[in-house]
C-alpha positions as CSV (number, residue, x, y, z in Angstrom):
1,X,67.0,57.3,137.1
2,X,65.5,57.0,134.3
3,X,65.7,60.7,133.5
4,X,68.9,60.8,134.7
5,X,69.9,58.3,132.1
6,X,68.3,59.7,129.5
7,X,70.3,62.9,130.1
8,X,73.6,61.2,130.5
9,X,72.8,59.6,127.3
10,X,72.1,63.3,125.4
11,X,75.4,64.6,127.1
12,X,77.1,61.5,125.5
13,X,75.4,62.3,121.8
14,X,76.2,65.9,121.9
15,X,80.2,65.3,122.7
16,X,80.0,62.4,120.0
17,X,78.6,64.8,117.4
18,X,80.9,67.4,118.1
19,X,84.2,64.9,117.9
20,X,83.0,63.3,115.0
21,X,84.5,65.0,112.5
22,X,84.1,64.8,108.5
23,X,87.7,63.2,108.5
24,X,86.7,60.7,111.1
25,X,83.1,60.0,109.3
26,X,84.9,59.6,105.8
27,X,87.6,56.6,107.4
28,X,84.8,55.1,108.8
29,X,82.6,55.0,105.4
30,X,85.6,53.9,103.4
31,X,86.1,51.0,106.2
32,X,82.1,50.5,105.2
33,X,82.8,50.4,101.8
34,X,86.2,48.0,101.9
35,X,84.6,45.5,104.2
36,X,80.9,45.1,102.0
37,X,83.1,44.7,99.2
38,X,84.1,41.7,100.1
39,X,80.7,40.0,101.1
40,X,80.2,41.3,105.0
41,X,76.3,42.5,105.6
42,X,76.9,46.1,106.9
43,X,75.1,45.8,110.1
44,X,77.9,42.8,110.6
45,X,80.6,45.4,109.7
46,X,79.2,48.1,112.2
47,X,79.4,45.4,115.0
48,X,82.8,44.7,114.2
49,X,84.0,47.9,113.8
50,X,82.3,48.7,117.3
51,X,83.8,46.0,119.2
52,X,87.3,47.1,117.7
53,X,86.7,50.7,118.3
54,X,85.6,49.5,122.1
55,X,88.8,47.7,122.6
56,X,91.2,50.5,121.8
57,X,89.9,52.2,125.6
58,X,90.0,55.5,124.4
59,X,87.8,58.0,126.0
60,X,87.4,60.6,123.1
61,X,87.2,58.4,120.2
62,X,83.3,58.8,119.1
63,X,83.2,55.9,117.2
64,X,82.1,53.6,119.6
65,X,79.0,55.3,120.6
66,X,78.1,56.2,117.5
67,X,78.9,52.6,115.8
68,X,76.4,51.5,119.0
69,X,73.7,54.3,118.0
70,X,73.2,52.9,114.5
71,X,73.2,49.1,115.3
72,X,70.2,50.4,117.6
73,X,68.7,52.1,115.3
74,X,69.1,49.4,112.6
75,X,68.4,46.6,114.9
76,X,65.4,47.3,117.2
77,X,63.6,49.8,114.6
78,X,64.8,47.7,111.5
79,X,65.2,50.9,109.5
80,X,68.4,50.9,106.8
81,X,71.0,52.1,107.5
82,X,70.5,55.9,105.4
83,X,67.9,56.0,108.4
84,X,69.8,55.0,110.9
85,X,72.8,58.0,110.2
86,X,70.3,60.4,110.5
87,X,71.8,63.4,112.8
88,X,75.1,62.2,112.2
89,X,75.9,62.6,108.8
90,X,74.7,65.9,106.6
91,X,71.8,65.4,104.7
92,X,73.6,65.4,101.8
93,X,75.5,62.4,102.2
94,X,72.3,60.6,103.6
95,X,70.9,61.4,100.1
96,X,73.7,59.2,98.6
97,X,73.7,56.5,101.0
98,X,69.9,56.3,100.7
99,X,70.3,56.1,96.8
100,X,73.1,53.6,96.4
101,X,70.4,51.4,98.8
102,X,67.4,52.0,96.5
103,X,70.2,51.2,93.3
104,X,71.3,48.3,95.4
105,X,74.7,48.7,95.4
106,X,75.2,50.7,98.7
107,X,79.2,50.0,98.5
108,X,79.6,52.4,95.0
109,X,77.5,54.8,97.3
110,X,79.7,55.2,99.8
111,X,82.1,56.0,97.3
112,X,80.4,58.7,96.0
113,X,79.7,59.6,99.4
114,X,83.3,60.0,100.0
115,X,84.5,61.2,96.8
116,X,82.0,64.3,96.6
117,X,82.8,64.8,100.3
118,X,86.3,65.3,99.7
119,X,85.8,67.3,96.9
120,X,83.5,69.6,99.5
121,X,86.2,69.4,101.7
122,X,88.8,70.4,99.7
123,X,87.0,73.9,98.6
124,X,86.6,74.8,102.2
125,X,90.1,74.0,102.8
126,X,90.8,76.6,99.9
127,X,88.2,79.2,101.0
128,X,89.5,78.8,104.6
129,X,93.3,79.0,103.2
130,X,92.5,82.2,100.6
131,X,90.5,84.1,103.3
132,X,93.2,83.4,106.4
133,X,95.3,86.5,105.1
134,X,92.4,88.9,104.5
135,X,90.7,88.2,107.8
136,X,94.2,88.8,109.3
137,X,94.6,92.0,107.4
138,X,91.0,93.5,108.8
139,X,92.1,92.0,112.2
140,X,94.7,94.1,112.1
141,X,93.4,97.2,110.9
142,X,90.8,97.3,113.5
143,X,93.8,96.4,116.2
144,X,95.9,99.2,115.0
145,X,92.9,101.6,114.8
146,X,92.4,100.5,118.8
147,X,96.1,101.0,119.3
148,X,96.0,105.1,118.2
149,X,92.3,105.6,119.4
150,X,93.6,104.1,123.1
151,X,97.1,104.7,122.8
152,X,98.4,107.8,120.9
153,X,95.7,110.2,120.6
154,X,95.1,110.5,124.1
155,X,98.8,111.5,125.0
156,X,98.2,114.2,122.0
157,X,95.4,115.7,124.2
158,X,97.5,115.6,126.9
159,X,100.3,117.7,124.6
160,X,98.0,120.4,123.0
161,X,93.9,120.9,123.1
162,X,92.8,118.9,119.5
163,X,90.9,121.9,118.6
164,X,94.5,123.4,118.3
165,X,95.5,120.3,115.6
166,X,96.0,120.8,111.8
167,X,92.3,119.5,110.5
168,X,93.7,116.0,109.1
169,X,94.6,115.8,113.0
170,X,91.7,116.6,113.5
171,X,89.8,113.7,111.8
172,X,92.2,111.2,113.2
173,X,90.7,112.6,116.8
174,X,87.5,112.5,115.8
175,X,87.6,108.6,114.5
176,X,89.3,108.2,117.6
177,X,86.7,109.6,119.8
178,X,84.2,107.3,117.9
179,X,85.9,104.5,118.7
180,X,86.3,105.1,122.1
181,X,82.8,106.0,123.0
182,X,81.0,103.5,120.7
183,X,83.0,100.6,120.2
184,X,80.3,98.4,121.9
185,X,78.0,99.7,118.7
186,X,80.9,99.0,116.2
187,X,81.3,95.5,117.3
188,X,78.2,94.7,117.9
189,X,77.6,95.8,113.9
190,X,80.3,93.9,113.3
191,X,79.0,90.6,114.5
192,X,75.6,91.4,113.6
193,X,76.8,92.3,110.1
194,X,78.1,88.7,110.0
195,X,75.5,86.8,111.6
196,X,73.3,88.5,109.0
197,X,75.3,87.6,105.9
198,X,75.7,84.3,106.5
199,X,71.9,83.9,107.3
200,X,71.2,84.9,104.3
201,X,73.4,83.0,102.1
202,X,71.2,80.3,102.9
203,X,67.7,81.9,102.9
204,X,67.6,84.7,100.8
205,X,66.2,84.4,97.1
206,X,64.5,86.8,94.6
207,X,65.8,89.3,92.4
208,X,68.2,91.3,95.3
209,X,70.0,87.7,95.5
210,X,70.3,87.5,92.0
211,X,72.1,90.8,92.3
212,X,74.4,89.5,95.5
213,X,75.5,86.6,93.7
214,X,77.9,88.8,92.1
215,X,79.6,90.3,94.8
216,X,81.8,88.7,97.4
217,X,81.1,86.9,99.9
218,X,77.9,85.6,98.0
219,X,79.6,85.3,95.1
220,X,82.4,82.6,96.8
221,X,79.2,81.2,98.4
222,X,77.8,80.4,94.9
223,X,80.6,79.2,93.1
224,X,81.0,76.9,96.0
225,X,77.3,75.2,96.3
226,X,76.8,75.4,92.1
227,X,80.3,73.0,91.9
228,X,79.5,70.6,94.8
229,X,75.8,70.2,93.5
230,X,77.2,69.2,90.1
231,X,79.5,66.5,91.9
232,X,76.5,65.1,94.0
233,X,74.8,65.2,90.8
234,X,77.4,63.3,89.0
235,X,77.7,60.7,92.2
236,X,73.3,59.9,92.2
237,X,73.5,59.5,88.5
238,X,76.6,57.1,88.6
239,X,74.1,55.2,91.3
240,X,71.3,54.7,88.2
241,X,69.4,58.2,89.6
242,X,67.7,59.4,87.0
243,X,68.8,63.2,86.6
244,X,65.5,64.8,87.5
245,X,64.8,62.7,90.7
246,X,68.2,63.4,91.6
247,X,67.8,67.0,91.4
248,X,64.5,66.6,93.2
249,X,66.3,64.8,95.9
250,X,69.1,67.1,96.2
251,X,66.7,70.5,96.7
252,X,64.9,68.1,99.3
253,X,68.5,68.0,101.5
254,X,68.7,71.4,100.8
255,X,68.8,74.8,101.9
256,X,66.0,77.6,101.2
257,X,69.0,79.1,98.5
258,X,69.8,76.0,96.9
259,X,65.8,74.6,96.7
260,X,65.6,78.1,94.9
261,X,67.9,77.5,92.2
262,X,67.3,73.7,91.9
263,X,64.0,74.6,91.2
264,X,64.5,76.7,88.4
265,X,66.7,73.9,86.6
266,X,64.0,71.8,87.3
267,X,60.9,73.7,86.0
268,X,63.1,74.5,83.0
269,X,63.3,71.0,82.1
270,X,59.6,70.0,82.8
271,X,58.8,72.7,80.5
272,X,60.8,70.7,77.6
273,X,64.3,72.1,77.6
274,X,67.2,69.7,77.4
275,X,69.6,69.6,80.0
276,X,72.2,71.6,78.0
277,X,69.2,74.4,78.5
278,X,67.9,73.9,81.5
279,X,71.0,74.4,83.3
280,X,72.0,77.6,81.4
281,X,71.3,79.8,84.6
282,X,73.5,82.4,86.5
283,X,73.7,79.8,89.4
284,X,76.1,77.9,87.4
285,X,79.8,79.0,85.8
286,X,79.7,79.1,82.0
287,X,82.2,76.5,81.7
288,X,79.8,74.1,83.4
289,X,76.9,75.4,81.1
290,X,79.3,74.8,78.1
291,X,80.3,71.1,79.2
292,X,76.6,70.2,80.1
293,X,75.2,71.4,76.6
294,X,78.3,69.7,75.0
295,X,77.5,66.6,76.7
296,X,73.7,66.2,76.6
297,X,74.0,65.7,72.7
298,X,75.5,62.5,73.5
299,X,73.6,59.5,74.0
300,X,74.0,59.1,77.7
301,X,74.8,62.3,79.5
302,X,75.4,60.2,83.1
303,X,78.3,59.0,81.6
304,X,79.8,62.0,81.3
305,X,78.5,63.8,84.5
306,X,81.7,63.1,86.9
307,X,83.7,64.4,84.6
308,X,81.5,67.4,84.5
309,X,81.6,67.5,88.3
310,X,85.5,67.2,88.4
311,X,85.7,70.4,86.3
312,X,82.9,72.1,88.2
313,X,85.0,71.9,91.2
314,X,88.2,72.8,89.6
315,X,86.7,75.8,88.5
316,X,84.9,76.9,91.5
317,X,88.6,76.6,93.3
318,X,89.7,79.0,90.6
319,X,86.9,81.5,91.0
320,X,87.3,81.7,94.9
321,X,91.0,82.2,94.5
322,X,90.6,84.8,92.5
323,X,88.0,86.9,94.5
324,X,90.0,85.8,97.5
325,X,93.5,86.9,95.8
326,X,91.3,90.3,95.1
327,X,90.5,90.9,99.2
328,X,93.7,90.2,99.6
329,X,94.9,93.3,97.7
330,X,92.5,95.5,99.2
331,X,92.8,94.3,102.8
332,X,96.4,95.2,102.5
333,X,95.6,98.7,100.8
334,X,93.6,99.2,103.8
335,X,96.0,98.8,106.5
336,X,98.5,100.7,104.2
337,X,96.6,103.4,103.8
338,X,95.2,103.6,107.2
339,X,98.7,103.2,108.8
340,X,99.9,106.1,106.3
341,X,97.0,108.3,107.1
342,X,97.5,107.8,111.3
343,X,101.6,108.7,111.3
344,X,100.9,111.9,109.1
345,X,98.6,113.4,111.4
346,X,100.5,112.3,114.1
347,X,103.7,113.7,113.0
348,X,101.3,116.8,111.5
349,X,100.4,117.3,115.4
350,X,103.9,117.0,116.6
351,X,104.8,119.8,114.3
352,X,102.3,122.0,115.1
353,X,103.1,121.9,118.8
354,X,107.0,122.2,117.8
355,X,106.1,125.3,116.3
356,X,104.0,126.6,118.7
357,X,106.6,126.5,121.5
358,X,109.2,127.8,119.0
359,X,107.0,130.5,118.8
360,X,107.0,130.6,114.8
């Protein structure tokens, strides 16, 4: 019976994490910040929220279960809130909340966390929105290739042997044959390429990564991560965390690629460089480097990092939008070229068959 209960709890936890989306999480954080501004301790806020969410009797709402898990961790183990939410929120958000706990201003930490996460969500939304059209065009291209390979070319081979086709039409036949016979290899290669690129984005470092960061999709990932890094850094510095400590904490909660890029900045600072010089690495866009260099000349750079973070987000969105626009044009061009070539090849076969039938 005990094993059944443990298994059931794991199933509930899995589904709760799946439905505990970014939007829901942010709404919970906003309520926590609002209640705590009124002087209510966080554990009491969690109990109130758990009671009210449970009263709705909405079986698809993950919040009652999540609140119970957080309360259980804090009550039974005596851990702070940032530890209780481990596994339920991204490490970057936990880090921001933990900084607020350490500085004694967790309410402000919630607000910083909400602002940073919303900025990150906005950038992700921009990336998805801008890349949707190119992805649709690429899918259309594969669909057109499949249509000609499976429907049109087989009909043409029944009318006339491919060996008698014009050379341009024979190329279409070759593509059709390759697609028909090796579609599973092509599909596996595409999936493998997507998985490989996704993994390499978070793991690959070194000289090769420096070259890849100049081309999409790596350049888009770099723009996104560098912008969010500056925003997270600004949030932590608002909580009173020194810039080097903030970078170290962000690095500890980051993937291998980000940890490596943050490490470069920290090494430059440890060697005696000021903030303006330390951030002059290829990871950051030129405007961000200029902003940090200018504000590093002031008495307190922490006061200005929020403005730098917002500008970095705007620059990141602009950079990603430009790359996505180029991808859209190239995708449209590829589809148009293939369709024109395929129909021209089809016309040449039909013309060839007509001439043969008329004896010309």
